[in-house]
N, C-alpha and C positions, 0 to 999 in steps of 0.2 A: 511484432516488432515493426516500428516505423522505418520505411525505406529511406535510404540516404541518397539524395539526388546526385551526389558526386559519383557514386558507383554506377547508378543507372545512366548518368551522362557518359561515363567512360565506356560502359558496355554498348550503349547506343551508337556512339561514334565508331567503336571497334567493329560492330556488326555491319555497319555501312562499309567500312574498309574491307571486311571479309568478302562481301558481295562484289565490291568494286574490284578487288584483287582477282577474284575468279572471273569477272567480266573481262579484265585486261589480259588474262592468261593467254588467250589465243591471238593477241595482237602485239606482243612484246617485241617482235622482230620488225615491226613497221617503222619505228623511229626511236631515237634516243630518249625523247621525252616520255613516251609510254613505258619504256624499259626502266627509266629512272623512277617514275611514280610507282611502278610495280615493285621494284626492289626496295624502295623506301617504305612502302606499306608492309612488306614482308619482314622488314628489319625490326618491327616492333608489334604488329597487330596481334599475332598469335602469342608471343611471350607475354604481352600485357593482359590479354584475355585469360591466359593460363594462370598468371600471377594473381589476378582478381579471383579466379575460381579457387585457387589455393587459399586465399585469405578467408573465404567463406566455407572452406572445408572443415570437417570435424573428424577426429579419429573414430574408427569403428570400435564401439565398446560392447556391443551385444549382437545377438542374432537378428534382433529387430532392426538395428542400424544397417547390418549387411543386407537384409532383405529390402530395406528402403532404397539402398544404393542400387540393388539389382532392378527393382521396379522403375527407378528413375533413369537409369542409364542403360543397362544391358537389354531389357525388354524392348525399349524404343529402338535400340540398335538393331536387334533381330528383325523387328517389324519393318524398319526402313531399308534394311539390307534386302529383304524379300521384295519390297515394293519397288526399289530402284532397279534391282536386277530384272524384274518383270518389265518395268518401264523402258529400260534400255533395249531389252531383247525384242519386245513386241511392238513398241512404237517407233524405234529408230534402227531396228535390225542389227544391233551391235552384237558381235560374236563373243559374248561373255557367258561364263557358267556361274551358277549359283554356288557361293561358298560363304560360310559363316566366319572362317578364320582369316580371310583377307578383306578388310573393309573397302567398300566402294567409295572412291573420291573422298569427300569431306567427312564421311562417317568414321574415319580414323580417330577423330577427336573423342567420340564416345568411349571407344575401347581404351584409349589412353587415359581418359578421365577416370574410368573405373580402376585401372591399374595404378594410377597415381595415388588414389585413396588407399589402396591396399599397401602400396609401398611405404606409406606413412608409418606402418608397423616397424619397418626395418630402419628407416632413416629418421628416427625420432629424436636424435640428439641435436639440440640447438647449437652445441659447440662444434660438432664435427659433421653433422648431417649434410649441410650444403656443400662443403668441400668434398665429402665422400661421393655425393651424387654427381658432381662435376668430374671427378676422377673416373668414376664408373663410365660416364658418358664418353670421356676421352679414350678410354681403353676399348670400349665396345666398337668404336669406329674402325678398329683393326680387324673386326670379325664380320665379313661380308654376309655370313649366315644370318645375322641379326638384321632383318630387313622389314618389309611391310607385312609379314606374317604376324597377325595380331597387333599390327602397328608398333612392334617392339622398338624399332629404330627411333621412331618419333617419340615414343614413350620415354625412353632414356634421354633423348636429346633435350626435350622440353621439361623434364622433371625438375631440374634445378630451379626453374622459374616458379613452378607449382609449390615447391618446398619453401622457397623464399616467401611467397605469398602466405603460406600456412603459418610461418613463424612471425610474420609482421603483426603488429598490434595497432590499435586505433591511433595512438599518439604518433606513430611513424607517419601515418597518412596526414595527420594534422600538420606535421612539419612539412610534408611534401606540398601541401596546399598553400603555403606562404606565397605572397605576391612576388617576392624577390626570386623565388624558385621558378615562377612562371616566365620571367624574363630570361633566365638562364636556359630554361627549357626550349623556348622559341629559338634562341640563338644557336644552341647546340643542334637542334633538329635542322635548322637552316644549313649548318655546316655539314651535317651528315648527308642531307639532300644534295648539296653542292658537290661533295666528294663522290657520291654515287653517280651524278651526272657526268663528271669528268673521267672517272676511273671505273665505273661499274661495267661489268661484263655479264653476258648471258649465263655463264657458268655459276655466277654468284647465287642464283635462285635455288640451285640444288643444295648449296650450303645452308641457306635459310630454311629450306624445307626440312632438313634433318632426317631424311629417309634413306640415305645411302651411306655406305662405308667409304673409307678413304680410298680403297682400291678403285672404286667407280668414280670418285670425285677428282682424283689426281692422276697426272701422267708421270710415269717413272716411279721413283722411290716414294714410299708412303711413310718413311720413318718420321718425318716431321709433320705428319698429318694432325697430330694433337695440337701443334702450335697454330695451325690454320683455324682449327675449331675454337681455340681459346680466343683468337682474334675475332671470330664470328660472335662468340659469347660477349665479348667486350662491346662490340658495336650494338648488338641486340639489347644488352643490359643498359647501355647509355641511352639508346633511343626509347626504350621502355620507360625508364625513369623520367626522361624529359617529357614524354607523352603524359604521364600521370601528373606532372607538374602543371600542365596547361589545360587539364580537363576543367570545365566550368563546375563551380561548386553549388550553384543555386539551380532551382527549377528552370527548365528551358522548354521550348516547344517540342523538343525531341526526347525529353527525359523518360516519358512513359515507354518508349521503345525499349529501353534498357531492361524492362521487366519481362519481355517476351523474346529475348535474343535466341534462346534455344529453339523455339518454334521457327523463327526466321532462318536460323542456321540450317535446320533440317529440311525446310520446304523450299528454300530459294533455288535448290538444285533442279527442281522440276522446271522452273522457268528458264534457267540458264542452259539446260540441255536442249530446250526448244530453240533458244537463241543461237546456240552453237550450230544447230542443224538447219537454220533458216538462211534467208538471203541477206540478213542484216549486216554481217561482217563483210561480205563482198561489197555491199553497197557503201559501207563506211570507207573501205579502202579505195574504191573507185571515185567517190565523191569528196573524200577528204573531210567528211563531217565527223571528226573525232570527238566532238563534244557529246555525241550520242552515247559514247562509252560511259559518260557520267550520268546521263539520263536513265540508262537501263537499270543500274542498281537502285537509284532513287525510286524509280517506278515500282520495282519488285518489292522493295521494303514498304512503300506506301500501300500496296495491295495486301501484303502479308500482315500489316499492322491494323487493318480494318477489323472492327469488332466481330462481325460474323465469321471472318476467316480465322481470327484468333481463337474463337470458340472451337472450331474444327481442329486447329492445331493442338490446343490444350487437351481435347478429347482423345486424340491419337497418341499424344505423348503421355497422357495420364496425369496431367497437372491441373491444378485449380486455376481458373482465370483470375489474373491479378490486376488487370487493367481493362 
């Protein structure tokens, strides 16, 4: 099947934002601009990534399909869970224990991706599935026991976006690609960015993460927790839609990166963990050279998208090299 540059462009931009978001994570308390950019990125980058993943997902119809999913998702998860645990322990002396059931850092996405594909069996109704998935997510917020164990909290929080993507068809994206929608997209994203700049707070990021229950997110009564989550869904939904409206439709200089996003996603943490433990952040704070926070993710992605590195990535993930 011929690759669609629109989706590769979307995934390429999103993986840049993923690495940029992780780069900014340790600096959000420095100034309002960094916090604004960080919250703005998190308002749509994972929902959009997950929606696109849902669009390309297919229901499991046989044992062969299930085994394919296991090889593509669960086996790489176990491999990288072992690698990263060893990496953090031996290289950076971090006091962490090995566990399969609690994903390390960004590896939560693999566990959730596997669960989302399984959940398609239950939420298969086009008429009620999306509404039901949102209702389940709103209710689960009241149960603090549903947390980062097997990434269950994030799984249910982001599942509505995966399900929406799964139900979308080609003609829906053709409508999204209209030029008139691009103008609306830029305008609404500008409003969201402005709103975050003037009203955004540090506590917002936990709402965008989707990993905590209402008890940990709110002070006092949690009775209206579901309303706050609905508001978060509305912001994320609007930002995701607008992002998809402005994605370039034709081949660009970064299109090919869209075919290797999983490798970049899994490997970029090696680089960032080194950056976190180096002098770089202290130097940025002291010198005020905040532009380096943009240089870091671009450099990481440049390295990870080189052909020899891509071959290693594909070999470890068990994928065929596509670019």
